[in-house]
N, C-alpha and C positions, 0 to 999 in steps of 0.2 A: 308579105310580110309589111306593113306600114312601120319603116324606123327613125318615120321623125319623129322627135321630141312631143310629147303630151306633154303640156303644162294644166296646173290649176291653181285660178287664180283666185284669192278667197278675201273676201275686201267688202267690208257695208256700200265704198262711196262706188253708188256704181257708172259715174263719167269714171275712177281709176279704172274697175272693170272693163270700161267696152278702152281704154285708152291704152291698153296692156297689151288689150284680146287681137286692139287692131293690129299695136307694136310689132306685138308677137310673132303674128300670124305673116305679117311682112318681112319676117327674119326665120323663116320657115319652121315656124314651129306648129305646132294645132293646140289649142288655148280650149279650156273650159273653162266657168268660173260662176263660182257660187258668192252668195252675198251672205253668206254664214256657214256655224257649224254645221245644224245639223243637214242644210243646202252640202257641204262640202260630202260631208256622209255617205252621202246619197253617190255625187259622182264618182269618190271611190270605192261604193260598193256593188260600179255598173261599168269604168273603164280603168283601162294598167294606164294609172298618175306616170310619172317618171320623173317630176319635181309638182314642188307646192310653192310657191308662192302666197307669204300665209303675212295678212295684215295683225299685229295686236292688237288692234283696237276696234273689236268686235260686241256687235249684240253679245247678250247671253255668255256661253264660257268665251273668253275672249285668246287671245293669238295662245297668250302661255299656257295655259290649261288645253287650244286642241293640238298643241305643237306637244307637248307631254303625252297623253295619249297617240296622237299620230305614233311618236315615237318607241310605241309600247307595245304597239300593234306592229311593225313595220319598220323600216330602213331607210323608205322615203325620199329625198333629200328634200330638205326642205331651206326654201328662202324666205328670212321675217323682213316685214315693213315695221320699222316702226318710226315712231316720231322725231325730232329729231330734238338731243338736248336729252333725249332720256336715257343717260349711259346704264345704268342701275338696270334698264328695262332689258339692252343689247345685251347683260351677261348673264340674265338671269335667261335672255332668253336660249343663248348657247350650251346655258348649263339645264333644258329644261329639252334639249338637242336637235334645237335649227344645225344646220350648219355654215351661215354665213347670214348678213343682216346688211339692208341699207335703209338710211334716217329717209324720213319723208320732210319737206319735200324731195323726191329724186327724181335724177336723170334717168333718160330710162334706158340710156346707156349702157351705161355704168350698171343697169339691173338687166339688162343683158348679157354683161362682159364676169356678170360672178354667174351668174346664170347660168352659163356654158360651162364660166370657171368647174360649181359643184359637178354640172353632167359630163365634166373633161375625170375629174376626179372621182367622180362613181365610177363610169365605165371603164377607169385602166387602171388604178390602185391594186385590186388584186394582184395583177402581175409583178407587179414592182412590191408590192409584200415580200414576194414569197415567188421559187420560182414555177410555174407552172404545173408541169406531173406532179407535184406538190400541193394538197386539199388540203390540211392540215397540219399545225404542230402545233411542239407538248411545253412547258417552260410553269416552271414551282406550281403545279396540280392542276394547273388547267388547260384546255384541250380551244383550241385556238383553231377556225374551222372557216380557211378563207372560201369556200364556196357559202355558206350559210352566210355569210359574215357576225358573225357571231362568236364566246364562247359558254364554254361546257365545263361545268366544276368538278373536280373530281366525284362527289354522288349522282354528276350525271345531270345538274340542272344546268339550262340555255340560258345565257344574257345578250339578251340583243345590243347590237352598237349601233349607234346614228353613224353616219355618211363620217364624218369628224374622228371620232374615235377610231373609227377600224380605218385608216388613211394613220394616226396615229404609233394605236399597236401595230402594225403592216414593217409602219419602218424602225419601229422599237426592233421584233422582231429579226426584222434580215440587217441589224448590223446592234449586238449582243454585246454589252458588255464596250463600249466603246459612249465617251463623252459627246452627245449631240449638240448643238450649242441653239441658243433660242431661231439662230435668221435660219443656220441648218436643218434643223427641223422643218421652217413653212416651207423652204428650200425643196426637200425630199416630198412635201406632205401638197404642200401647196401649190411649187412653183413659181413661177414667176406674174401668179393670177393675185399670192398672197398682199403685196403693195399695202403697205401701213394695216396690219391685222393683225400684229407680230402678238398686240397682245390675252388672240385666242389661244396660243401654246399653250399658256397655262392654265387659262378651265379647260384647252381640252384635257390637260394632261391631272387637274384636279377633279377631275369629271369620272376619268380613267381609274386612279386610283382609286374611289367609293368601290368602283365596282370589283377590281381585280384586286388590295389589299384587307387585308388579316384587318387591318389597323389604317386608315384614310392617314391620322393625324402623324403614325412613326411608316412612312410608307419605307419598306423593304426591295418590291420590286419596282418601280421605275424612281431612282433617287435622284434628287435634288442636288448636282452639283453650284456650289457657291460664287458666285463671276465664269460659270464655267456653261451649264444648261442641264443635258438632265441626262441618265446612262440607266439604261435598261442593264441589273445586275445578272436574274437567274440566266442559267442557260439550256436552249433551245436546240426542239433535237424535231424531228421529221417526225410522220406519224407512218 
């Protein structure tokens, strides 16, 4: 089995596609490219992709639409490329399920560092969230399936989680009823790669609340501690 990570670069700019393909190949990645959403789906149907680098501005279905559709179908990590200064688009991208973003114009080395960080999180955090022998835990009527990286409601409906949501929930269930500051959550979910990404914690919490809370506007599972951070309130039990 070839364990070299396989990246898919989706960008309508041929120069950027070629640049990233060459640069990532030099750093021991396999790289496929696609110029739009249709090409992206064709590659995903025929190849095992470990991470998608997805441009926000694409012809036809844009990156936000593709990000949402991809996240609904799978948990493949997504790093989004966004225009410099488009803060709203970056936040929406995270809301749609992107795991990280890099603004254009970008330094390829920064993108490389973020790709490596996202892949490390995706590969390592199941064990960090819970002991390896535990494949699922229960809380507040939900079953958190660590192997499938999803949560299952009391009536059996499975809800997929993005890498960021999975990382955050794994951290919460490993530290129930403990107030965790944003810095602590960053360190536990993203390690030293977090650098200036702290605003994503609030975004990830918001997304997770919409999936697990009865009323996301009045959260009872993940409560905000003003001036402190967040606390995961329910009792957590093993499967």
